[in-house]
C-alpha positions in Angstrom: 0.0 0.0 0.0 2.9 2.3 0.9 4.6 1.6 -2.4 1.4 2.5 -4.4 1.1 5.8 -2.5 4.8 6.6 -3.3 4.2 5.9 -7.0 1.1 8.1 -7.0 3.1 10.9 -5.3 5.9 10.6 -7.8 3.5 10.6 -10.7 1.8 13.7 -9.2 5.1 15.5 -8.8 6.1 14.6 -12.3 2.8 16.1 -13.7 3.4 19.2 -11.7 6.9 19.5 -13.0 5.7 18.9 -16.6 3.0 21.5 -16.2 5.4 23.9 -14.7 7.9 23.4 -17.5 5.2 23.7 -20.1 4.0 26.9 -18.4 7.5 28.3 -18.3 8.1 27.5 -22.0 4.6 28.9 -22.9 5.3 32.1 -21.0 8.6 32.6 -22.8 7.3 31.6 -26.2 4.3 33.8 -26.0 6.0 36.9 -24.5 8.7 39.2 -25.5 11.3 41.3 -23.7 10.6 45.0 -24.4 12.0 48.3 -23.2 10.8 49.7 -19.9 11.1 53.0 -18.2 14.1 53.3 -15.7 17.8 53.5 -15.4 20.5 56.2 -15.4 23.1 56.6 -18.1 26.4 58.2 -17.0 28.7 59.7 -19.7 32.2 61.1 -19.3 33.0 64.2 -21.4 36.2 66.2 -21.8 35.6 69.8 -21.0 33.0 71.9 -19.1 29.8 73.7 -20.0 30.1 77.5 -20.6 26.7 78.4 -21.9 24.0 75.8 -22.2 22.0 77.9 -24.6 21.0 76.9 -28.2 22.0 80.3 -29.7 25.3 80.5 -27.8 26.6 77.0 -27.7 28.2 76.5 -31.1 31.8 76.9 -30.0 31.7 74.4 -27.1 30.9 70.7 -27.8 29.9 70.1 -24.1 27.3 72.9 -24.4 26.1 71.5 -27.7 25.6 68.1 -26.1 23.5 69.4 -23.3 21.5 71.8 -25.5 20.6 68.9 -27.8 18.9 67.2 -24.8 17.3 70.2 -23.2 16.0 72.2 -26.1 14.2 71.6 -29.4 13.7 73.6 -32.5 10.9 74.3 -34.9 12.3 71.5 -37.0 14.9 68.8 -36.7 17.1 66.5 -38.9 16.2 62.9 -39.2 18.7 60.1 -39.7 19.0 60.9 -43.4 19.6 64.6 -42.9 16.2 65.6 -44.0 14.3 68.4 -42.2 11.2 67.1 -40.4 8.7 68.8 -38.0 9.4 69.2 -34.3 8.0 72.2 -32.4 6.2 73.1 -35.7 3.8 70.5 -36.9 3.8 71.8 -40.5 4.8 74.7 -42.7 4.1 76.3 -46.1 6.5 78.0 -48.4 5.2 80.8 -50.7 5.4 80.3 -54.5 8.3 82.8 -54.8 10.2 81.1 -51.9 10.4 84.1 -49.7 7.7 83.4 -47.1 7.7 80.5 -44.6 4.6 80.0 -42.4 5.0 77.6 -39.5 2.1 76.1 -37.6 3.2 75.3 -34.1 2.2 72.3 -31.9 -0.3 73.2 -29.2 0.7 70.4 -26.8 4.2 71.6 -25.9 5.2 72.9 -22.4 8.4 74.3 -21.1 10.1 72.3 -18.3 8.5 74.7 -15.7 5.0 74.0 -17.1 4.5 77.2 -19.0 3.0 76.7 -22.5 5.2 77.1 -25.6 3.8 79.7 -28.1 4.8 81.9 -31.0 6.1 84.5 -28.5 9.0 82.2 -27.8 9.9 81.9 -31.4 9.7 85.7 -32.0 11.8 86.3 -28.9 14.6 83.8 -29.9 15.0 85.3 -33.4 14.8 88.9 -32.1 17.6 88.1 -29.7 19.8 86.8 -32.5 19.0 89.9 -34.6 19.9 92.3 -31.8 23.0 94.4 -32.4 24.4 93.3 -29.0 23.8 89.6 -29.6 26.8 87.9 -27.9 26.6 84.7 -29.9 28.4 83.5 -33.1 28.5 86.1 -35.9 27.4 83.6 -38.6 24.1 83.0 -36.8 23.4 86.8 -36.6 24.4 87.2 -40.3 21.9 84.5 -41.4 18.9 85.9 -39.4 19.7 89.6 -39.6 17.6 90.2 -42.8 14.7 87.8 -41.9 11.5 89.4 -40.8 9.6 87.4 -38.2 5.8 87.9 -37.8 3.6 86.5 -35.1 0.3 85.7 -36.8 -1.3 84.2 -33.7 -0.4 82.2 -30.6 0.6 79.2 -32.7 1.5 80.6 -36.2 4.8 82.3 -37.1 5.8 83.7 -40.5 9.4 84.3 -41.7 9.8 86.7 -44.6 13.1 86.5 -46.5 14.6 89.3 -48.6 15.2 86.8 -51.4 14.7 83.1 -51.9 17.1 80.9 -49.9 16.7 77.2 -50.4 18.7 76.1 -47.3 16.6 78.2 -45.0 14.9 75.2 -43.3 18.2 74.0 -42.0 18.4 77.0 -39.8 15.0 76.4 -38.2 16.5 73.3 -36.4 18.0 75.7 -33.8 16.6 75.4 -30.3 14.0 77.9 -29.1 14.4 80.0 -25.9 11.6 80.7 -23.3 10.4 84.3 -23.6 8.6 84.1 -20.3 11.9 83.6 -18.5 14.4 85.7 -20.6 12.1 88.3 -22.1 13.0 90.9 -19.4 16.7 90.4 -19.8 18.9 92.7 -21.9 20.4 90.8 -24.9 23.8 92.0 -24.0 23.5 90.3 -20.6 22.3 87.0 -22.1 25.8 85.6 -22.3 26.3 86.0 -18.6 22.8 84.9 -17.5 22.4 82.2 -14.8 19.9 80.7 -17.1 22.9 79.3 -19.2 24.0 77.1 -16.3 20.6 75.5 -15.5 18.3 76.3 -18.5 14.6 75.6 -19.0 13.8 74.0 -22.4 11.2 71.9 -24.2 13.5 68.9 -24.8 13.3 65.3 -23.7 15.4 65.9 -20.6 15.4 68.7 -18.0 18.1 69.9 -15.5 17.8 68.3 -12.1 21.2 68.9 -10.5 24.2 71.1 -11.4 27.7 71.3 -9.9 31.2 72.1 -11.1 31.9 68.4 -11.7 28.6 67.1 -13.1 25.2 67.8 -14.3 22.2 65.5 -14.0 19.3 65.6 -16.4 16.0 63.8 -15.7 13.4 62.6 -18.2 10.8 65.1 -19.2 7.7 63.1 -18.5 5.5 65.5 -20.5 7.7 65.5 -23.6 5.5 66.0 -26.6 7.2 63.2 -28.6 6.9 60.7 -25.8 8.7 60.2 -22.5 12.2 58.8 -22.8 12.8 55.4 -21.4 15.9 56.5 -19.4 15.1 58.2 -16.1 18.3 60.2 -16.0 21.4 61.1 -18.0 24.4 62.2 -16.0 27.4 64.0 -17.5 30.7 64.0 -15.5 33.2 66.6 -16.7 36.9 65.7 -17.0 39.9 67.9 -18.1 40.8 65.9 -21.2 40.2 62.7 -23.2 42.8 60.5 -21.3 41.0 61.4 -18.0 37.7 60.1 -19.4 39.3 56.8 -20.5 40.8 56.4 -17.0 37.4 57.1 -15.5 35.9 54.3 -17.5 38.5 51.9 -16.1 37.6 53.0 -12.6 33.9 52.3 -13.4 32.9 55.9 -13.0 31.2 56.3 -16.4 29.1 54.1 -18.7 29.9 56.1 -21.9 32.8 57.9 -23.4 31.7 61.0 -25.4 34.6 60.9 -27.8 37.1 58.1 -28.3 40.3 59.5 -29.9 42.0 57.2 -32.5 44.9 56.5 -30.2 42.5 54.8 -27.7 40.4 52.7 -30.1 42.3 49.5 -29.5 42.3 50.0 -25.7 38.5 50.6 -25.7 37.9 47.6 -28.0 39.4 45.4 -25.2 36.6 46.4 -22.9 34.1 43.6 -23.4 31.3 45.6 -21.8 31.6 48.6 -24.2 30.1 49.0 -27.6 31.9 51.2 -30.0 29.9 53.3 -32.5 31.4 55.0 -35.5 29.8 57.5 -37.8 31.1 60.1 -40.4 31.0 63.7 -39.3 29.6 66.4 -41.5 32.7 68.1 -42.7 35.9 67.4 -44.6 39.6 68.3 -44.6 41.3 69.7 -47.7 44.3 71.6 -48.9 43.3 75.0 -50.0 45.3 76.1 -53.1 45.7 79.9 -53.5 44.7 80.2 -57.2 46.3 83.6 -57.3 49.7 81.9 -57.2 51.3 81.4 -60.6 51.8 77.6 -60.4 48.3 76.9 -59.3 46.8 78.9 -62.2 47.7 75.9 -64.4 44.8 73.4 -64.1 47.2 70.7 -65.2 49.3 71.2 -62.1 46.2 71.0 -59.9 45.1 67.8 -61.5 48.6 66.3 -61.3 48.6 67.1 -57.5 45.5 65.0 -57.1 46.9 62.1 -59.1 50.1 62.3 -57.1 48.4 62.0 -53.7 47.8 58.6 -52.1 44.9 59.8 -50.0 43.9 56.3 -48.8 47.5 55.8 -47.4 47.2 59.2 -45.6 44.0 58.0 -43.9 45.3 54.5 -43.1 48.7 55.5 -41.8 48.4 59.0 -40.4 44.8 58.9 -39.3 44.9 55.2 -38.3 41.9 54.6 -40.5 39.8 57.3 -38.9 38.6 59.0 -42.1 36.8 58.4 -45.4 38.5 59.6 -48.7 36.1 62.0 -50.5 35.8 62.9 -54.2 33.3 65.8 -54.0 32.6 68.8 -51.8 29.1 67.4 -51.4 29.4 64.6 -48.9 28.3 61.0 -49.8 25.2 60.8 -47.6 23.7 63.9 -49.2 20.7 63.7 -51.5 22.7 65.9 -53.9 25.9 63.7 -54.0 26.9 62.8 -57.5 28.2 59.2 -57.3 29.5 59.4 -60.8 31.7 62.4 -60.3 35.2 61.8 -61.8 37.5 60.3 -59.1 41.2 60.7 -58.6 43.1 57.6 -57.6 46.7 57.4 -56.7 48.6 57.3 -60.1 52.0 59.0 -59.9 52.8 57.9 -63.5 49.8 59.8 -64.7 50.7 62.8 -62.6 54.2 62.9 -64.3 52.7 62.5 -67.8 50.2 65.4 -67.2 53.0 67.7 -65.9 55.3 66.9 -68.8 52.5 67.4 -71.3 52.0 70.9 -69.7 55.8 71.6 -70.0 57.0 70.9 -66.5 60.4 69.2 -66.5 63.3 68.8 -64.1 66.0 70.1 -66.5 68.6 71.0 -63.8 68.2 67.6 -62.0 67.5 69.0 -58.6 64.4 66.9 -58.2 62.0 69.8 -58.7 60.2 70.4 -62.0 60.2 73.9 -63.6 58.8 75.6 -66.6 61.0 78.5 -67.6 61.8 80.5 -64.5 58.9 79.1 -62.5 59.7 76.2 -60.2 57.1 73.8 -59.1 57.4 74.4 -55.4 55.3 76.0 -52.7 54.9 76.3 -48.9 52.2 74.0 -47.3 50.9 75.5 -44.1 48.8 74.0 -41.3 48.1 74.3 -37.5 51.1 73.5 -35.3 48.7 72.6 -32.4 47.2 69.7 -34.3 49.7 66.9 -34.5 47.7 64.9 -37.0 47.7 67.8 -39.5 51.4 68.3 -38.9 52.0 64.7 -39.8 49.7 65.0 -42.8 51.6 67.9 -44.4 54.8 66.1 -44.0 53.4 62.9 -45.6 51.9 65.0 -48.4 55.2 66.6 -49.0 56.9 63.2 -49.3 54.3 61.9 -51.8 54.5 65.0 -54.0 58.3 64.9 -54.1 58.1 61.6 -55.9 56.7 63.3 -59.0 58.9 66.3 -58.8 56.8 68.7 -56.8 58.4 70.5 -53.9 55.9 71.2 -51.1 57.6 72.8 -48.1 55.7 71.8 -44.9 55.4 74.6 -42.3 53.3 74.6 -39.1 52.2 77.9 -37.3 49.9 78.7 -34.4 46.2 78.4 -35.1 45.6 82.1 -34.5 48.3 83.0 -37.0 47.2 80.5 -39.5 43.7 81.9 -39.6 44.3 85.6 -38.9 47.4 86.2 -40.9 47.3 83.6 -43.6 43.9 82.0 -44.4 41.7 85.1 -44.0 44.1 87.4 -45.8 44.9 84.8 -48.5 48.6 85.1 -47.6 49.6 81.5 -48.3 50.5 79.1 -51.2 48.7 76.0 -49.9 47.1 75.5 -46.6 45.7 72.3 -45.0 42.6 72.9 -43.0 39.0 71.8 -42.9 35.2 72.5 -42.6 33.3 71.2 -39.6 29.6 71.0 -38.7 28.4 71.5 -42.3 24.6 71.6 -42.5 22.9 68.8 -44.5 21.7 71.2 -47.2 24.3 71.1 -50.0 24.6 74.9 -50.4 28.2 75.4 -51.6 27.8 79.1 -52.4 29.6 80.4 -49.3 32.7 78.3 -50.0 33.2 78.4 -53.8 31.3 81.4 -55.3 33.6 84.1 -56.5 31.7 86.8 -54.5 33.1 85.1 -51.4 36.7 85.5 -52.5 37.5 88.3 -50.1 38.7 88.8 -46.5 35.2 88.3 -45.1 34.3 85.4 -47.4 35.0 81.7 -47.1 36.2 81.1 -50.7 39.8 80.8 -49.4 41.1 79.4 -52.7 39.9 82.5 -54.6 38.2 80.2 -57.1 36.6 82.2 -59.9 34.5 80.5 -62.5 31.5 82.0 -64.4 29.9 78.6 -64.8 30.4 77.7 -61.1 29.0 81.0 -60.0 25.9 80.6 -62.2 25.3 77.0 -60.9 25.7 77.9 -57.2 23.6 81.1 -57.4 20.7 79.4 -59.1 20.8 76.4 -56.8 20.3 78.4 -53.6 17.4 80.4 -55.1 15.2 77.5 -56.1 13.2 75.2 -53.9 12.7 72.8 -56.8 14.8 69.8 -55.7 15.1 68.2 -59.1 16.5 71.4 -60.5 18.9 71.8 -57.6 20.0 68.2 -58.2 20.9 69.0 -61.8 22.8 72.1 -60.8 24.8 70.4 -58.0 25.6 67.4 -60.2 27.1 69.7 -62.8 29.0 71.7 -60.1 30.6 68.6 -58.8 31.7 67.6 -62.2 33.2 71.1 -62.8 34.9 71.0 -59.4 36.6 67.7 -60.3 37.8 69.2 -63.6 39.0 72.5 -62.2 40.4 71.1 -58.9 40.3 74.5 -57.1 41.6 72.7 -53.9 42.7 69.2 -52.9 39.9 67.2 -51.2 41.3 64.8 -48.7 38.9 63.0 -46.3 35.8 63.2 -44.2 36.6 62.7 -40.5 34.8 60.0 -38.4 33.5 60.1 -34.8 33.9 57.3 -32.3 31.6 56.9 -29.4 31.5 54.2 -26.7 28.5 53.1 -24.6 28.1 50.4 -22.1 26.5 47.2 -23.3 23.7 47.6 -20.7 22.4 50.6 -22.7 20.3 49.2 -25.6 19.1 50.6 -28.9 21.8 53.1 -29.3 21.9 54.2 -33.0 24.0 56.8 -34.7 24.1 57.7 -38.3 25.9 60.5 -40.2 26.5 63.4 -37.7 26.4 67.1 -38.3 27.9 67.6 -34.8 28.9 65.1 -32.2 25.8 66.1 -30.2 23.7 64.4 -32.9 24.6 61.1 -31.3 21.6 61.9 -29.1 19.2 62.1 -32.1 17.5 58.8 -31.0 18.1 59.1 -27.2 14.4 58.8 -26.4 14.5 55.2 -27.6 17.6 54.2 -25.6 16.8 52.0 -22.7 18.4 50.0 -19.8 15.3 48.6 -18.0 13.2 45.8 -19.7 10.0 44.0 -19.0 8.1 41.0 -20.5 5.0 41.6 -22.5 2.6 39.3 -24.5 3.6 39.2 -28.2 0.1 40.5 -29.2 0.4 43.5 -26.9 4.1 44.1 -28.0 3.0 44.1 -31.6 0.1 46.4 -30.9 2.4 48.9 -29.1 4.9 48.8 -31.9 7.7 46.9 -30.1 7.5 44.1 -32.7 6.9 44.2 -36.4 3.4 43.1 -37.5 2.9 39.6 -38.8 
């Protein structure tokens, strides 16, 4: 009798175990792990905030990082660099391209609970237009001639003096609260306490501030949806090596910027995920086309064939760059993938030079044509060791085809103030940073900008290029702009007004416990936070049907 009871008990326990196992399997088969609210992400950055203000932050990367999380603009850039609605839900452009009417969202509140209205937009633009505006001159220059009209509480109109196709790019700038700053003089804006603990409309708001750190907490009323992360904490360090050491000590979960020299070291951290993306900008050698040797297009083309740009990227930059063939960057909608490309071909460079009459008749290793020797000084910034190495490597490559480039490094202030701006150079290695997605090249290559106040540092003058660039910025017809920019890129490749080198890349490291981190092409490093509302640390289980319904899983 006892044996039968034992067998029954064993059978009963077996059934319970089987049912429990089936239930466990069924639970895990019919449910999915999805993001949940919670968690704090801690990031180490090199530097300190100076002015966390969207119209003052452009010269300090730390300020830009914080402003990107605290403020939002009328529009924003998506992952493809296209302008999409943000504080504005829609807009119209007049037929002549001079009037932009924005319809604002009516569900937006500042971090202190005050409603966002057209008054805030008018105040922000008026502050930039003020003669005593303490921010970057290029911003004031852009907005100075724009008339802003408040049509009602939630409608704003901008009137331009003439059509300007890239205008929407400038509406991505963060908006300031008129109810807080409206009584402040514009001159005092740069010194305001607001810049240390600002109030914005962004996904995160300031919770704590100290000399060493700032803590942001989720804006639970964010109009695009509450972020999953509860908090983001930034810890400030004096330099990049200090941030790397802080990670080793476990102080931070993320490294805002990983210099190339630390990539291998960071890669050994099994709990870190490394993200790499191209930055919106490029490095190049400006050629002063007023110099006799550079007025010969054959020489300029030969320079390009003589450069092994991929080797420069691989060996000097340790792979942290992408060779470019156009002043329009590859991710742009206006990029011409069929533009003529220069690949390393020293034999072709020599042939072109000899066909143009450049020979080394005296055997000194430098070609000449008549009394004109094929030599020039190649300047760069002495405070940037990578650029110093680059001009030395470029000099060595050009010497192989009989071109004598004399590398010279000077302080940055001297490089810009006494050489670049005044066009007192032969050739100069420098670069453009934080270029907006719109492919407007007028400021950099139109002949009207070949002056001390302009950015056409090469003094490139071409009637055809001028016509292409002038028309392209005046029309909002994208197909027509595409035609114009395609032809300009072909012309640029033919004329070679300067030597295009590479597009820099940005490296960012985040702890593996932080999920759904995604970065694409970046205008500035702060764009790494473009998708921050979707980052998460905490998770939960949810039925598949519910997960699909809420968009966590793709539909069947």
